[in-house]
Every structure is written in structure tokens, then in C-alpha cells.
C-alpha positions in Angstrom: 0.1 0.0 0.1 1.1 3.5 -0.7 -0.1 7.1 0.5 -0.2 10.3 -1.1 -1.1 13.3 0.9 -2.5 16.4 -0.9 -3.1 19.6 1.6 -5.4 22.7 0.7 -5.3 26.3 2.2 -2.3 25.7 4.4 -3.3 22.6 5.9 -7.0 23.6 6.7 -8.1 20.5 4.6 -5.9 17.3 4.1 -6.4 14.4 1.8 -4.6 11.2 2.1 -5.0 8.9 -0.8 -4.6 5.1 -0.3 -3.5 2.9 -2.8 -3.5 -1.1 -2.5 -4.4 -3.3 0.3 -4.9 -2.1 3.9 -3.7 -5.1 6.0 -1.5 -4.2 8.8 2.0 -4.0 9.4 4.1 -1.4 7.6 1.0 0.0 5.7 -1.0 0.6 8.7 2.0 2.4 10.7 2.7 4.6 8.2 -1.0 5.8 7.7 -1.2 6.3 11.2 2.1 8.4 11.4 1.2 10.3 8.2 -2.3 11.1 9.8 -0.4 11.9 13.2 1.8 14.5 11.4 -0.8 16.2 9.9 -3.0 16.6 13.2 0.5 17.9 14.9 0.7 20.3 12.4 -2.7 21.6 13.0 -4.9 20.0 10.5 -8.6 19.3 11.7 -10.3 18.3 8.6 -9.1 14.8 6.9 -10.4 13.3 4.1 -9.2 9.6 3.7 -9.6 8.6 -0.3 -10.1 4.7 -0.9 -10.7 4.8 -4.3 -7.6 2.5 -5.0 -7.7 0.4 -2.0 -8.8 -2.9 -3.1 -8.7 -4.7 0.2 -8.9 -4.0 3.9 -9.0 -6.3 7.1 -9.6 -6.0 10.7 -5.9 -4.3 11.3 -6.6 -1.9 8.4 -9.9 -0.7 9.8 -8.4 -0.4 13.2 -5.8 1.9 11.7 -8.9 4.1 10.5 -10.6 4.0 13.8 -7.4 5.1 15.4 -7.2 8.1 13.1 -11.0 8.9 13.7 -10.4 8.7 17.6 -7.2 10.9 17.3 -9.1 13.6 15.4 -12.2 13.8 17.5 -9.8 14.0 20.6 -8.8 17.3 18.9 -12.0 18.4 17.4 -11.2 17.1 14.1 -13.3 15.4 11.6 -12.4 12.7 9.2 -14.4 11.6 6.3 -13.8 8.7 4.1 -14.7 8.5 0.3 -14.8 6.5 -2.8 -14.9 3.3 -1.3 -14.8 0.6 -3.7 -17.5 -2.5 -3.8 -15.2 -4.7 -1.6 -14.2 -2.1 0.9 -17.9 -0.8 1.1 -19.2 -4.1 1.6 -16.5 -4.6 4.8 -18.0 -1.3 6.3 -21.7 -2.3 5.7 -20.9 -6.0 7.4 -19.2 -4.2 10.3 -21.6 -1.4 10.6 -18.6 0.9 10.5 -21.2 3.3 8.0 -22.5 4.3 11.3 -19.1 5.3 12.7 -17.7 6.8 9.8 -18.8 9.9 7.8 -18.7 8.5 4.4 -19.1 10.3 1.0 -19.5 8.9 -2.7 -16.7 11.2 -4.0 -13.7 13.1 -2.9 -15.4 16.3 -4.4 -18.5 15.7 -2.1 -16.2 15.1 0.8 -14.7 18.2 0.3 -17.9 20.2 -0.3 -19.2 18.7 2.8 -16.8 20.5 4.8 -17.4 23.9 3.0 -21.0 23.5 3.9 -20.5 22.4 7.5 -18.4 25.5 8.3 -20.1 27.4 11.3 
């Protein structure tokens, strides 16, 4: 799995693009480190784009939950987007669709932040 980070407006909004399988080990450690670094730099709006993620298992889900909790602790928001069929089925079966804010596309996820500004 590889990650790519895109930031907008001086870290106001960050997007992490994941590619490949999210199955634990180095991949999940790297993902958590990238998210932690963004959080420490002041980011509070994070989109995790799963369009190119073809498989996710328990450790992968655990890393996403870890990131979600870390952001919530700092009054941040995490949104997932572009879940492929397999990944989406995993989230439905585990009922994580009730835990995560999930948008169909990256554009919708970014726009949802713009509309939720108080």
C-alpha cells in the first residue's frame, strides 16, 4: 500500500490517498504516522480517499478507527470517500457506516466540509 497526501489552504484540509491493500504492518503504521503528523501540524479536516484501496482487513480498519479517534480528541473531523465495492461491503457488514462519515466521491467529501462551516 502507498499513501499520498494533498493539502489545501495551508493545511486547513488534507486528503490522504491510499493505494493497494490496507492489511496491517508497515502500511497501517505509515498511515497512522502520516495522519498524526498532519494533526500535529494543525490539520483538523481530513479526507481519506479509498478509491484505489482494493482490500481492507481488521488491522486496516483499526488504523482508520485510530485516526478517527485521534482527530475527534482534537475536535477534528475525518471523512472517508470513494469506497470500492469490496471495501464498502466490509464497512456495511461491520456496521462502520454508522461510525464513519462516508461520501461517494472526494469532491463531495471536500464540499461537505465547506457546507459544514459555522
